[in-house]
N, C-alpha and C positions, 0 to 999 in steps of 0.2 A: 426216334420213338414214333411208332406208327399209331394211327387212330385206334386200330384194333387192340393194341397193347394198353393204350390209355383207358379204353372201355373196360378191359379185363381188370386193370388196377382199381378203377372206380367200383366195379362189382365186388372185388375182394374187400375194399374199404367198407362198402355197405354191409357185407356179411359180418365183418368184425364189429361194426357199429351195432348191429342187431344183437350180437352176443353180449356186448356191453350193456345194452338196454335190459336184456334178460338178467344179467348178473346184478345190475343195480336194483332191479325190481325185487330179485330174490333177497338181497341184503336188506332192502327196505321192509319186506314182509317179515323177515326174521327179527328185525328191530322192533316193528310194531307189535308182533306177538310177544316179544320179551317185555315191551313197555307195559302191556296189559297184565300178563301172567306174573312175570318176575316183579313188576312194580307193586302188585298186590302183596306178594310175599315180603318185599322190603317194608311196605307199610305195616304189615302184620308184625314184623320184628321190631321196627323202629318208630312206628306211628307215622302219621301224616303231617302236613304243615300245621303248626300250632298258632292259634289265636287266643290269647289270654284277655278276657274282658275284666274291666274294673268291677269290684263288688257293688251291689245295689242295695240301698237302704230305703225302705218304703213302709208306710202305714197300711194296715189291712182295714178295709171298710167293715164296720160292724154290721152283721146281718147280711152281707153281700159277698158273693164269690169274687175272687180276683184280687188285684192289687189296688192300693189307694194312692195317696200322695207320695211322690218320691222326694227324698232329701238328698241334697248335693253333698259330695265329699268336700271337706274343708281343705285337705291337703293329701298329696300322694307322693311318697318317697319310695322309689323302686330301683333295685339293683339287679342286673341280669348279666350272667356270664355265658357266652356261647362258645362251645368247643366243636370245631368242624372235623368231620371224618368222611372223606370220600370213599365210597365203596363201589366196586365194579361187579356187575352181574350181567353176564352175557355180553352184548354189544353196547351196553349203556353204563354210564357212571351215575351214581346217586349221591346227592349232597346231604348226608345225615349229620346230625349234630346233637350234642348234649347241652342242656340248658339248666342253669341254676337260677331260680327265681326267688327273690326276697323283697317283700313289699310291706310298707307300713302306711296305713291310711288313718285319717282322723275325720270325725264328724261330730255334730252336736245337735241337741234338741233345740230348735229355734222357737219353740212355742213357750207359753207361760204356764203350761200344764204338763204333768207327767204323761209320758207316752210309751206305748208298747210298739216297737217296730221290728220288722224282719230284716235280717241281713242275709243276702243271697250271694253266693259265689259260684260262678260257672267255670268249670275246668275246661282246658283246651280240647280235651277229647274224653269221651266216656270210656273208651277202650285203652287209653294211654296208661303209662306207669308213672307213679309219683313216689319217689323215695324221699325219706326224711320230711314227710308231709306235715305242715303246720297250718292250722286255721284257727285263730283265736279272736274272740270279740270280748272286749272288756276283761281280758286275761282268762276268759273261759274257753277251753279247748273244744272244738267241734270235730268229730271224726266222721268220715264218709260212711254212708249206709244207704241201702236201697238203690234206687235208679239214679245213677249219676247224670243221666241226660237232662234231668230237671235241675241240676245244681244242688249245692249244699245250702240249706236254709236253717237259720236259728233265730229265735226271738230274744229280744233284750229290752229291758225297761230302762228308761232314762228320765231323770228328774228335769224340771225346767232349766234350760240352759246348760245341762250337763254335757260334757265332752266324753267321747269314747274312742277307742282305737281298734283297728282291725289289722291283724298280722297274717300274711299269707307267705308261705315259703315251701319250696319243694325242689327236687331234682328230677328232671324228665328228659325225654329225647324226642326229636322230630325229624322232619324232612323238608328240604328246600328253603323254607322261610319261617321266621318267627315274627308275629305281629301282636301289637297291644291295641286293644279297642277301648276307647273312653266310655262308650255306652251305646245304647240303641239310638239310631238316628243322630240328630244334632245334639251335642252334649255341651254343657257348661263346665269347664275344668278350671279349678282354682289351685294355685300353689302346687303345680305339677313338676316333678323332677324325676326323670328316668335316665339312668346311666347303664349303658350296655358295653361290656368289655368283650372283645373278640380275640381269638387266637389266629386270625387270618387277616391278610392285608387287603385283599381284593373285595371291597365292600360295595354294596348297592342297596337301594331302597325300593321295595315293591311298588308297583303301580298304585296310584291313588292313595299314597301315604305321605306324611310330612317328613322331610329330610331332617337330619339332626341339627340342633342349634349350634353345637360346637363339635369339632372332631380333633382328637389329640392322638398322634401316633405313639404307640408303645413298642417295646422290644418284640412282643408277640403279635401284635395286630393294631387295633384301634380302640380308643375309648370314645364312645359316642354319647352325647348328652342332649336330651330334650328338656328344656326348661321353659315353663309358661306360668306367668303370674295370674292371668285370667283369660282363658281361651274359650271361644265358642267355635266349635268345628264339628263337621260330620265325617272328617277323615280319620285315619288311624296312623300309628307310627309302627315302624318295624325294620327288620334287616333281612335282606335276601342273601342266601348262601351263595358263594361263588361256585360256578359250574365248571367242570372239566370238559375237555373236548371229547364228545362221544364217538367211539369207534364206528358204530353202525351207521349213523347219518353221514359221517365223514366218508366212509368207504362207498356209500351209495352215491353221494354227490360227485366224488372223483370218478366213479364208473360212468355216470350219466354224461359227464363233460369230457370223457376220454377221447371220443372221436375227434374233437378239436385238435388235441395234441398229435394224434396220428395223421390227421390231414396235413398239418404243418410239416411233419416228418417226411411223409410221402412226397409232398411238394418240393422240399429241399432235395431229396434224392433224385427226383425227376429232373429238376433244374440242374443239379450238379452233373447228372448223367449227360445232359445236353452240352454242358460246358467242357467236361473232362473226357467225355467219350465212354464213361462207365455205363454200360447199357444193361440194367438188371431186367431179368425176365419176370413176368407176372407171378410165377411160382415163388420167386425170391421175395416178392412183396407179400405173398401169402404167409410165408414163414416169419417175415419181419412183423407183420400184423399180429400173428399168433404170439410172438415174443413180447409185444407190447401188452397184449391181453393177459399174458402170464403174470405180469406185475400186479394187475388189479385183482386177478383171481386169487393169487397167493396172499395179497394184502387183506382181502375180504375175509379170509378164513384164518389168518394169523392174528388179526386185530382183537379178537375176543379171547385169545390164548396167551399173548405176550403183550407188554406195553407198546403203545404206538411208537415210542422212540426207538424201539427195536424192530417192530414189524415193518416199518417203512423202509429203513436202509436195507434190511434183508431182501425184501421184495424188489427194491430198486437194483440191488447188486445182481440178483438172479436174472432180471430182464436185461440189464446191460451186458452181462456175460453171454447170454444167449445171442444177442445181436452182434456183438463185437467178434466173438469166436466164429460165428456163422459167416459174416462178411469177410473176415480175415481169410477164410478158406475159399470163399466165392470170388472175391476181388483181390485184395492184398491187405496186409496188416496196417499199412499207413492210412489207407482209405477207411478201414474199419474203425481205427482209433480216432483219427482226426476229424474226418467229415461225419461219419455215421455216429460214432461214440459221443462226440460233443453235441451233435444235434439231438440225439436221444436224451442226453443228460439235461439239455435245456428244455426240450419240449415235453418230455415225460416226467423226469424227476422234479425239476424246478416248478413246472406247471402244476403237478400234483401237490407239491409242498405248499403252494400258495393257498390251498384250501385249509391249511392249518390256521390261517389268519383270517377269521371271519370278518367280513366287511371290506376286505382288501382284495378278495379273489378277482372280482371283475376288473379292478384297476390293473392287477398284475397281468391278467390275460390280455387286456388292451395294450399295455406297454410291450409285452412280448410279441404281439401280433404286428405292431408298428415297427418294432426293431427288426423282426424277420423280414418284413416287406422292404425296409430300407436296405438291408444287407443284400437281399436277392436282386433288388433293382440295381445296386451298384455293381454286383458281380456280373450281371447279364446285360449291362448297358451296351456293350460292344458286340453282343452276339447277333448273328444273322439268323433269326429263327426260321426264315423260309429255307435257307440253305441247310440248316440243321435237320429240319423235318424231312426235307427232300432226300438228304443223305441217308437218314435212318430208314426211309421208305425203300431206297435202293438196296440198302444192306439187308433189309428184311426179305 
């Protein structure tokens, strides 16, 4: 291997790396465009993340605008059922869900005089849909009207010490997460019991929320329960929908890190060439680099058309076939299958597959790098590099 050939191989490697950067950027731009445009379409169809707030009970100041003294709820018994539906649009998966909400609240008049109070319910979204909607106060049904962004408000009269109930129920749908808010700011919550039944196993709790008091696994998913006797908190409770691996970001990350896999592959071929005498021309390396690039190009444009579980093996099989059949004709079939084929499977296929496991990619690359170094060191331990390069220079 002459210095001139090494420089040519490095140049080819650089050109292919630039092509990968362009491909990764292109996929990223397609993903970001879809996140904005298609994301708005999905929210238009399914609504956005839902946050249901507890109803508020308050006195209205006589002769003054605005609200007066707030009354605390005596108890809250809430049942929620979440049904997950993953939907793919373009290069992204969206975690949509159906929610069945059913809540019963109680409060009472703590004064020794009859009072007229307002009961206000804020819906999760003014543009959402609410099927089988129920909102009753003291068994009086209140129907939505006017501007829902201000919530539903009804007035009710209570005798001294009288207790009243509030019932809220509906079926709706949202995106990504469902959250329940105790109130504005720091709230005092009494006899609170919330039960959430999910039809999915992979559960998580949104940031800055209180995790469930108890978790019970069910055949379909989980039963999560929040139970508080007397809580003072400014936090919320809720459930975050599990997310599927998004094809767009995955394809972009694999493309950006692809030069690492090609670098290892070229290194192995150069070292094996020095040991076995298989001296590939820089043009051979050019076509091998193009075969590696074919995997990422095909995967980037298959990922939004077919499931990832199908797009990945198809792209890998095409790239492996290109390399093995090419080197089978250039060198021999034994070298093509054993040395080149196994190296490509390790550095291209397994390296790329590591990106399917978020959080472990760096560890997988590190282990692969060390394993490759160890093998090459053992294989070339007895090689006289001075004699190898001088021999190749004479042959050139």
